[in-house]
VMD Tcl script that draws the C-alpha trace (Angstrom):
set ca {
  {0.06 -0.13 -0.01}
  {1.22 3.08 -1.07}
  {0.56 6.53 0.64}
  {0.63 10.21 -0.22}
  {-0.58 13.31 1.29}
  {-2.86 15.10 -0.76}
  {-5.31 18.39 -0.18}
  {-8.25 20.12 -1.70}
  {-10.74 22.79 -0.69}
  {-13.99 22.68 1.13}
  {-15.37 26.31 1.56}
  {-12.57 28.20 2.26}
  {-10.70 25.81 3.97}
  {-8.14 22.71 2.97}
  {-9.25 19.47 3.80}
  {-6.05 17.30 4.24}
  {-6.34 13.53 3.21}
  {-4.10 10.54 2.84}
  {-4.17 9.02 -0.90}
  {-3.59 5.58 -0.43}
  {-3.43 2.99 -3.52}
  {-2.58 -0.67 -4.42}
  {1.08 -1.19 -4.86}
  {0.89 -1.65 -8.35}
  {-1.61 0.70 -10.70}
  {-2.59 -0.16 -14.17}
  {-5.07 2.09 -15.30}
  {-7.78 4.00 -13.46}
  {-8.19 2.76 -10.13}
  {-11.93 2.65 -7.65}
  {-11.61 4.71 -5.02}
  {-13.38 4.58 -2.01}
  {-13.66 7.81 0.06}
  {-13.58 7.46 4.00}
  {-14.73 10.22 6.65}
  {-13.23 9.47 10.11}
  {-15.96 8.28 13.02}
  {-16.85 10.25 15.92}
  {-13.86 12.50 16.92}
  {-11.81 10.71 14.40}
  {-9.18 11.38 12.16}
  {-7.64 10.36 8.93}
  {-4.62 8.56 9.99}
  {-6.15 6.55 13.04}
  {-3.83 3.06 13.31}
  {-7.96 1.30 13.26}
  {-8.51 2.35 10.07}
  {-5.30 0.62 8.73}
  {-6.17 -2.68 8.40}
  {-9.05 -1.86 6.13}
  {-7.40 0.31 4.25}
  {-4.62 -2.38 3.71}
  {-7.86 -4.62 2.49}
  {-9.44 -2.50 0.04}
  {-5.79 -1.42 -1.45}
  {-5.04 -4.89 -1.73}
  {-7.67 -5.91 -3.58}
  {-6.91 -3.13 -5.87}
  {-9.15 -0.16 -4.67}
  {-7.77 3.54 -3.95}
  {-8.52 5.14 -0.72}
  {-8.86 8.42 0.03}
  {-9.18 8.97 3.97}
  {-9.85 12.49 5.16}
  {-9.47 15.01 8.34}
  {-13.34 16.73 8.14}
  {-12.45 20.53 8.49}
  {-11.66 21.70 12.05}
  {-9.50 18.10 13.03}
  {-6.08 16.93 12.57}
  {-4.40 18.65 9.73}
  {-7.36 20.00 7.97}
  {-8.37 24.04 8.10}
  {-11.05 25.22 9.77}
  {-11.51 27.57 12.60}
  {-14.46 25.17 14.36}
  {-11.48 23.16 16.24}
  {-12.66 19.57 17.18}
  {-16.43 20.37 16.78}
  {-18.88 18.03 15.16}
  {-20.84 19.70 12.33}
  {-22.86 17.70 10.36}
  {-23.62 19.82 7.66}
  {-19.75 20.80 7.12}
  {-18.80 16.84 7.30}
  {-21.27 15.93 4.29}
  {-19.87 19.21 2.36}
  {-16.34 17.66 3.01}
  {-16.79 14.36 1.69}
  {-19.19 15.82 -0.89}
  {-16.12 18.09 -1.97}
  {-14.12 15.19 -1.50}
  {-16.02 13.09 -4.36}
  {-15.72 16.22 -6.63}
  {-11.71 16.13 -6.05}
  {-11.82 12.62 -6.86}
  {-13.35 13.10 -10.38}
  {-10.36 15.67 -11.21}
  {-7.94 13.03 -11.07}
  {-6.98 10.98 -14.17}
  {-6.25 7.71 -12.34}
  {-9.50 7.26 -10.23}
  {-12.41 5.04 -11.95}
  {-15.97 4.58 -10.16}
  {-16.19 6.25 -6.57}
  {-17.36 4.40 -3.57}
  {-17.58 5.68 0.50}
  {-17.01 3.74 3.58}
  {-17.10 4.84 7.51}
  {-17.80 3.29 10.65}
  {-18.46 4.50 14.03}
  {-21.39 6.87 14.86}
  {-21.57 9.86 12.99}
  {-18.91 8.02 10.29}
  {-21.16 5.58 9.65}
  {-24.60 8.02 9.59}
  {-22.49 10.17 6.94}
  {-21.72 8.00 4.18}
  {-25.55 6.96 4.22}
  {-26.20 10.78 4.13}
  {-23.54 11.31 1.47}
  {-25.44 8.38 -0.77}
  {-28.68 10.21 -0.59}
  {-27.07 13.42 -1.55}
  {-24.62 12.54 -4.45}
  {-25.24 10.35 -6.84}
  {-21.51 10.16 -8.20}
  {-21.08 7.77 -5.61}
  {-22.04 4.26 -6.37}
  {-21.71 1.91 -3.39}
  {-21.69 2.38 0.20}
  {-20.42 0.42 3.57}
  {-21.71 2.04 6.85}
  {-20.09 0.36 9.59}
  {-22.05 0.71 13.17}
  {-23.76 3.85 12.27}
  {-26.00 6.25 14.17}
  {-29.15 6.80 12.56}
  {-30.98 9.24 14.28}
  {-28.90 11.41 16.46}
  {-31.40 12.71 19.23}
  {-32.10 8.93 20.01}
  {-28.65 8.26 19.90}
  {-27.47 10.92 22.75}
  {-30.78 9.94 24.80}
  {-30.13 6.37 25.03}
  {-27.05 7.32 26.87}
  {-28.03 8.60 29.74}
  {-31.11 7.58 31.96}
  {-34.54 9.20 31.59}
  {-33.47 11.60 34.70}
  {-30.13 12.25 33.31}
  {-32.01 13.06 30.04}
  {-34.38 15.72 31.20}
  {-31.86 17.17 33.38}
  {-29.61 17.58 30.03}
  {-31.90 19.11 28.05}
  {-32.57 21.76 30.68}
  {-28.85 22.76 30.28}
  {-29.30 22.48 26.62}
  {-32.05 25.35 26.81}
  {-30.22 27.00 29.67}
  {-27.09 27.31 26.94}
  {-28.84 28.41 24.30}
  {-30.63 31.52 26.52}
  {-27.04 32.36 27.49}
  {-25.96 32.27 24.16}
  {-28.25 34.57 22.58}
  {-27.32 37.23 25.34}
  {-23.50 36.44 25.47}
  {-22.93 34.86 22.29}
  {-20.72 32.36 24.22}
  {-21.66 28.40 25.18}
  {-20.43 26.44 28.11}
  {-17.42 24.40 27.27}
  {-17.94 20.90 27.58}
  {-15.58 17.36 27.59}
  {-17.07 15.58 24.40}
  {-16.75 12.28 25.31}
  {-18.46 12.84 28.55}
  {-21.16 15.48 28.38}
  {-22.22 15.02 24.70}
  {-21.23 11.49 23.95}
  {-20.88 9.21 27.05}
  {-18.29 7.18 26.83}
  {-19.15 3.02 28.18}
  {-16.90 1.41 30.33}
  {-15.53 -0.54 27.39}
  {-14.29 2.69 25.75}
  {-12.58 3.87 29.28}
  {-11.04 0.93 29.44}
  {-9.81 0.28 26.30}
  {-7.09 1.50 24.26}
  {-8.78 1.64 21.19}
  {-8.35 5.07 19.26}
  {-5.49 6.15 21.90}
  {-3.43 7.32 19.07}
  {-6.00 9.57 18.06}
  {-7.52 10.85 21.25}
  {-4.05 12.85 22.22}
  {-4.94 15.11 19.22}
  {-8.46 15.60 19.89}
  {-9.82 19.01 21.67}
  {-11.41 17.78 24.63}
  {-12.88 21.15 25.50}
  {-16.15 21.99 23.07}
  {-18.86 24.84 23.05}
  {-22.06 23.04 24.35}
  {-23.68 24.07 21.18}
  {-22.73 21.66 19.45}
  {-25.51 19.55 20.68}
  {-27.88 21.49 18.97}
  {-27.21 20.08 15.24}
  {-26.57 16.49 16.42}
  {-30.36 16.70 18.00}
  {-31.45 16.96 14.30}
  {-29.14 14.52 12.55}
  {-31.11 11.80 10.69}
  {-29.43 9.62 8.76}
  {-32.07 7.06 9.06}
  {-34.57 9.36 7.09}
  {-31.78 10.08 4.61}
  {-31.70 5.76 3.81}
  {-35.76 5.86 2.81}
  {-35.82 4.56 -0.48}
  {-32.07 4.53 -0.95}
  {-31.17 2.85 -3.97}
  {-27.52 3.29 -3.82}
  {-26.15 -0.18 -2.81}
  {-25.65 -0.50 0.67}
  {-23.68 -2.38 2.88}
  {-24.47 -2.23 6.89}
  {-22.45 -3.68 9.29}
  {-23.46 -3.49 12.99}
  {-22.63 -5.17 16.15}
  {-25.60 -7.10 18.15}
  {-26.56 -5.76 21.58}
  {-23.91 -2.63 20.65}
  {-23.82 -0.29 23.83}
  {-22.13 2.87 21.71}
  {-24.43 2.81 18.32}
  {-27.33 0.91 18.82}
  {-28.03 -2.35 16.67}
  {-31.43 -1.18 15.92}
  {-29.90 1.81 14.22}
  {-28.05 -0.20 11.72}
  {-30.87 -2.20 11.31}
  {-33.12 0.64 10.60}
  {-30.54 2.15 8.16}
  {-30.63 -1.04 6.41}
  {-34.58 -1.85 6.19}
  {-34.92 2.04 4.99}
  {-32.90 1.11 1.80}
  {-35.13 0.14 -1.33}
  {-31.67 -0.72 -3.55}
  {-28.79 -3.45 -3.13}
  {-28.54 -4.07 0.50}
  {-27.08 -6.30 2.80}
  {-26.60 -6.41 6.44}
  {-23.79 -8.21 8.28}
  {-24.10 -8.82 12.08}
  {-21.02 -9.30 14.08}
  {-22.63 -11.28 17.44}
  {-20.29 -12.66 20.69}
  {-18.42 -9.24 20.44}
  {-18.77 -5.22 21.64}
  {-18.19 -2.07 19.53}
  {-14.36 -1.81 19.98}
  {-13.47 -5.29 20.02}
  {-15.32 -6.27 16.55}
  {-12.67 -4.20 14.56}
  {-9.83 -6.53 15.49}
  {-12.24 -9.66 16.29}
  {-14.13 -9.89 12.93}
  {-11.62 -7.55 10.56}
  {-10.32 -11.24 8.79}
  {-14.26 -11.91 8.00}
  {-15.70 -8.45 7.22}
  {-13.30 -7.14 5.68}
  {-13.72 -10.05 2.77}
  {-17.36 -9.00 2.28}
  {-16.56 -5.41 2.04}
  {-14.18 -5.56 -0.74}
  {-16.87 -8.26 -2.62}
  {-19.23 -5.87 -2.11}
  {-17.52 -2.97 -3.62}
  {-16.12 -5.74 -6.15}
  {-19.71 -6.06 -7.19}
  {-21.00 -2.67 -7.44}
  {-17.61 -0.18 -8.66}
  {-16.76 -2.06 -11.88}
  {-16.23 0.57 -14.25}
  {-19.21 0.91 -16.99}
  {-17.85 -0.46 -20.22}
  {-17.70 1.57 -23.38}
  {-19.42 -0.53 -25.43}
  {-23.21 -1.69 -24.52}
  {-25.43 -4.38 -26.11}
  {-28.78 -4.79 -25.96}
  {-30.26 -7.95 -27.31}
  {-34.01 -8.94 -27.72}
  {-35.57 -11.91 -28.87}
  {-38.42 -11.11 -31.32}
  {-41.53 -12.36 -29.80}
  {-43.44 -15.21 -32.47}
  {-46.95 -14.56 -33.08}
}
mol new
graphics top color blue
foreach p $ca { graphics top sphere $p radius 0.5 }
foreach p [lrange $ca 0 end-1] q [lrange $ca 1 end] { graphics top cylinder $p $q radius 0.2 }
display resetview
């Protein structure tokens, strides 16, 4: 796998990305764009085995840092803005179309808003011909609600309303920890070394105002009637991104679709435990749906006999 740093503009800001390709390339290569998961970065070690699997199979991968994260520009550092992240992905697809070495384009992402964002991308951009969404969030409000007990959720909503009132009077939002006061970490996440390489690079103080767009985050609605070929990868009894969110996205789609359910594991452990099983299925999905259209189309109809 070869790795090169590339960049493109999304709005006024540079989005920086890793361009990963097979060791040997012969002609235009099908390309897969990936936006990181919740508070993720393009070069997270957890992604390496997936990128290696894709490039070994002959695909190129464009793994991006969203604006405000990692090496990308953007004044709102560390803030998950679903609208901007979707724009970054759409502009990334446009960037791929400017390259002579790129053929058909697909999208892959994993983890919460990462998995949800590629569903939104598929619903927005017809240039994306196949998508794989791994452990996605389908409904932001439900996701944030289910991390909390009912009395915690009531108190949290009151805190959000108080912050809105303060913002209109002062222009300032309360600063909170994104892993504990926006998302709530599971015990597995606290005890795991998963993405520790990324955590040290992420801002751990963000305005509470970041929550409001997440309350309106609806990849599940975007999936209704979706005809772009869609594979959804889920973990049974997932405590981080609810399994039924992934199932709802799968069931809502109307085109070719596949649901891969990983059992007897957990959200973070599944990446390593089932990689050797799941990655070949992902590769097969992209091979089926990212084949380049031929230059000659033949249609043959047998005349009916009267």
